[in-house]
N, C-alpha and C positions, 0 to 999 in steps of 0.2 A: 563082091558081096552086096546083096540088095539092102537097101535101107528103107526103114518104114517112113513113108512120107509124113512130113510135119503138117499138122493141122493148125492153120493160123486162127488164133482166137481173136474174135472181134471185140473191140471195146464196147461196153454197154453204157448208155447214157444214164440209166438208173439201175445200178446193179442190185442183185438180191442181197438181202440182209440176213446174215447167219450168225450162229453162236452167241458169244457174249454181247456182240453189237446188237443183235435182235433183242436180247433181254434188257439191255440198257435202254434201247429205243422204247420198248414197251413200258418200262418204268417211267421214263420221261413223258411219254404220251399220257399216261394215267394222271400224273401230277399236273401237267399243263392243261389237260381236259377239265379236271376239277377246278383248277384255277380260272379257266376261261368261263365256266358257269358262275363262279363266285364274282368274277369281274363283271359279267353281264348283270348279275343281281345288284351289285353295287352301283353300276351306271344307271340302272332303272330307278333305284332308290334316290340317287342324286338328282335325276331329272324330275322325279315326282316331288321331291322336297323343294327344289328350286323353283318349281312352278305351282306350288301350293299356297294356301293362305299363310303358311308359316315360313315363307321364303326368306323373310328378314332374319329369322333365327339361323338359317343355313349360311347366309352371307356373313352374319356376325360371327358365327363359330369359325368359319373359314379364315376370317381375318383376325381372329383372336391371337394375341401375342403370347407365346410360351417360351420364356427366356429370350434368346437372341433371334428367334424366327417365329413367323406366324404358323398357325396350324396347317395351312395350305403348303407353306414352304417345308415344314417338317415332313409332310406327305411326299412332296415331289423331290426334295433334296435329301431327305433322310430315309424314309421307308423304301423309296425306289432304289436306293443304293444297294439294298439286298438283292433286288431283281438284277441289277447290272453286275453285281459280283458273280452271281450264278451264270450270267451271260458270258462273262470273262472266262469262267471255268469251262463252260461248254465249248467256247471258241478254242481255247488251248487244247482241250481234249480232242476236238475234231482235227486240229492241225497236227497233233502228235500221234494219236493212235486211231483216229476216226476216218471218216470218208475223205476229209480234206487233206489227209496225209498221202493220198494216192492221186497223183495229177490226173490220170486218165479218168478217174471217177469224180474228181472234184471240179473239173473244168466246166461241165454243163451247169450245175447249180450255182457255181460262182458267177459265171457270165450272166445267167438268168437273174440272179440277185442284183448284180451291178446294173444291168439293163433296166431292171425293175425299180431302180432308184433314180437313174439318170433321166429316163423318159418322163416320169411324172414331174420332175423338176423342170424339164424343158417345157412341158405343156403348161405348167403353172406360170412360168416366166413369159411365155408367148401371150397367154390370156391377160396378164397384168401389164405387159409392155404396150399392148394395143389399146387397153382400156384407159379411159380418161383419168380416173383416180386410182389406178392400180398401185400395188405395193409389192416390189420385188423381194423384200426382205423375208417373205414367208415361203420362199422356194423349197425349203427343206421339209415343210409340214407333210406333204403327201408322199414322202420318200420311204416312210417306215411301215413295216408290216407287224401286226400284233399276233405273235405266235400262239399265245394262250387262247385268244378268241378264235383264231383260225382252226386250231386243233380241236376246240370244243365243237365247232360246226362239223368238222370232219368226223369226229367220233359219233356224233348224234345220227348223222345220215349216211355214213360211209363205213359201216362195220364190216362189210364184205370186200372192201377194196384191198388190193395187194399192199403188203407192207412196204414195198419199194417206193410206192407213191407217198406214203407217210414219211419215209426216210428222206425223200426229195424235199418235202415241205419243211422238215426239221432242219436239214442242211441249208436250204434257202434262207430260213429264218435266222440261223446262226450268222451267216454272211451278212444278211440284212442288218442284224443287230450291230455287227462290227462297223458297217458303214454308218449307221446312226451314231455310234460312239465317236467315230472320227469327225463327223459333221458337228456334233455338239462340242467336242474339244476344240476344233479349229475355228468355228464360226460364232460360237455363243459364249465366249469369255467376256467378262465385264470387269473393268477396273483391275487389270492384271498386276499382281504383286509377286515379283520373282522370289523373294526370300521365303514367303510362305509356301510357294511351289517347291522350292528346294527342300524345305522341311518335310513336305509330303513325300517327295521322291526319296529322301533319306529313310523315311519310315517304311516305304514300300520295299526299298532295298534291304532293310533289316528283316522284313517278313521273308524275303527271298533267301537270305542267309540262314534264318532259322529253319526254313523248309529244307535247305540243302544239308543242314546238320541234323536233320531228322528229329527236331524237337517238336513235341506234340502238345505241351500243356496250353490250355486255353487262357491261363492266367497271363501269358505273354501276348498272345495273339489278339485278344479282345481289346486291351488298351491301345495296341498299335493300330488296329483298324479304326477305332474311334478317333485317335489323334490324326491319323492320315486323312480321314474324312474331313475333320475340322480344318486342317491346314489347306486341303484342296479347296474347300469352300471359301476360305479367306483369301486364297490366291486369285480369285476371280474366275477360275475355271469351274464348270459345274461340278458339284460335289460327287455326283454319281460316277465320275471318271475315276475316283479313288477306288470305288468298288470294282470296276473293270480291271484296273491295274493290279489290285490284290488278287483277283481271280486268275489273271494271266501269269502270276509268279507262284501260284499254288501248284504243288507237285501232283501230276495226274497219272504217273506210272508207278505201280506198286513195286517195291524191292523184292528180291527173292525171299520167299518165306513170309512175306507180308500179304495178308489176305486182301486188304483193300488199300488203295492209295489215299493220301490225305484228302484230295479233291473229292473222291467218291464218298468218304465218310462225312465230310463237311456238307456236301451237297445233299446227302440223305437226311441230315438233320435240319438244314436250312430251307430246303425246297418247300416243305409244307408251310413254313412261316412266310415265304415269299409269295407262294400261290394263294395261300389262305388268308393272309393278313396284309402284307405290304402292298401288293398290287391292287387288291380291292379297296384298301384305304386310300390309295392315290386316286383311284377312279371315283370314289365317293366325293372327294373334294375337287376333282378336276372336271368331272362330267356334268356338273350342275349348271347348265346354261338355260337362259330364258327362251321359251319357245312360244311366245305370244304371237298374235297375228302380225303385229308390227315388226317384231324381230324376224319372223320368217320372211316377210316381204323384203326387209333390208338384206337378208342373206341371199335372196334370189337375184338381187341386183348388184351385190358386192363382188368385185373382181377377185378378191382374195378367196371368198367362199366358192365361187365358180371354178377358180383355178385349183383349189383343193379337191373338190368333187371330181373334176375332170381328170386330175392327176391320179387319184386313187382308182376311179372306175375305168378309165381308159389307159392311162400311162402304165399302171401296174400290170394290167392284163396283157397289153400288147408287149410291154417290155419283158415280162417273165416268159410268156409263151414264145415270143419272137426270139428272145435270146437263147432259149432252150433249143428251138427248132434250127436256128441258123448255126449254132455251135455243133449240134449233132450232124447237120448237113455237111458242114465244111471240115469237120474233123473225122468224118466217117464213123462216128460213134453211132451205135444202134440203140433204139429204145428196147428196154427189157421186154422179152417176149410175153410177159404177163400183162403188159400195159398197152394202152392205146393213146394216141395223141389227144384224143377227146378227154381222157383222164387228166392229162397235163393241162389241157385248156380249162377244165373245171377247177383244178387246184390253182391255176393262175388267177382265176377270179377271187379265190380266197385271199390272195396276196393284197387285194384291194381293201382288206380290213386293216385300217390304220390303228386307231384307238390309242393304247397306252403311250408309246413313244411319240406318236403324232400329236397327242394332246400336250405332252411335255414340250415338244418343240414349238407348238403354237404359243405356249406361255412364254418361252424364251424369246421367240421372234417378235412378239407384239406386247411384251410386258409393260411398255409405256402407254398403251392404249387399251383400256379395259374393254371398251365396246368392240374393238377389233378382235381381241382375244375371244370374246363370246361368239362372234360370228365365225371365226376360224374353227373354234371347237364345235360349234353346231354343224359346220360343214363336214368335219371329220366324222361326227356321229351319224349324220345322214348318209354319207358315202359308205361308211363301214356297215351300216344296217342294210343298205341296198346290195353291197357286195356279198354280205352274208346270206341274204335271201336268194339272190341269183345263183350263188355257188351251191347253196343247199338244194335248189331245184335240179341243177346239173348233176351234182353228186348223187342225189337220190336216184336219178335215172340210171347212172352208171352203176351204182350199188345194186340196183334191182337186176341189171343184166348179169353182174357177177354172181349174184345169189341164185340165179336160175340154173 
């Protein structure tokens, strides 16, 4: 009896996005795009304010103490925790039901993201090891990609680009966020206090138990979140890690008969606050660096600034594109038929937009040297702006070809 020959299906490096995954991606893109535009507006306001005749009021407000923390610390340690909570939720969702749950689909963006973090760090270290007054402690600054900013650029100039490319950028950013979280947790703890950490872990475990028992009342979750954040802050580990941990233990799969999982409900409520308030607030108090002639000259000769710019503009692009191409080449995965490697190259340039997390890591790495923090932040801003402009030009050309 003859048998119908089996047709071997080839793995796709960037699979098509269908069904609920497409709808979720669209919602996420809309929120992150709006957040990216607000983030850009806040950064411009911060730069204008910090370089205006009223710059003293900016620095005074940033350093004003509100309770146990300064305004700047509340923005970076407090408001940004909301951003990291949603990053934790997205990460868990991707691993449980999203693209990262399928090894054949996850391997390319995961390797691309890892390569896009390792290579910038290596380039930074090389620059600062050979320089006379280099500082190796800033190696992590150019490793992070700002998804909100990148998606805003993609939305403005890439309306006709295939959704698979947007999915790749989103998945890349999720893995990149996870890498940044690990870096912050492992390398930027200060004055470690184990008992406070144990208290934070116990509260996170309590959150997990309440999720498992399907308890929904915010009257329990809000105090637990605040207490976990505070104990994490007091433990010496950056407080935003509490947000990530709570996101990772939030239930992302709906029960039978349940319309939406808790993660989806919470994300729907909190994402506007994160994109519209928390992240722009952080940018307002983090991006205000002095761009006088003297400051720019110092930045041009500073090994840290040169390493950050080179890491973001060269390391990110080569790492993301090279990691994607090599993985597809040696695993025999194929590029989605809707896409070209030129599309991937253009999006790889977008990965050079550092901003939010890069600014945070700059503060953590050089917190004892205010002048160095300013130069590192200025380098992040310059590199991110150049990456955005170059990517916009490349994507505009690709978008025009798809639109024809």
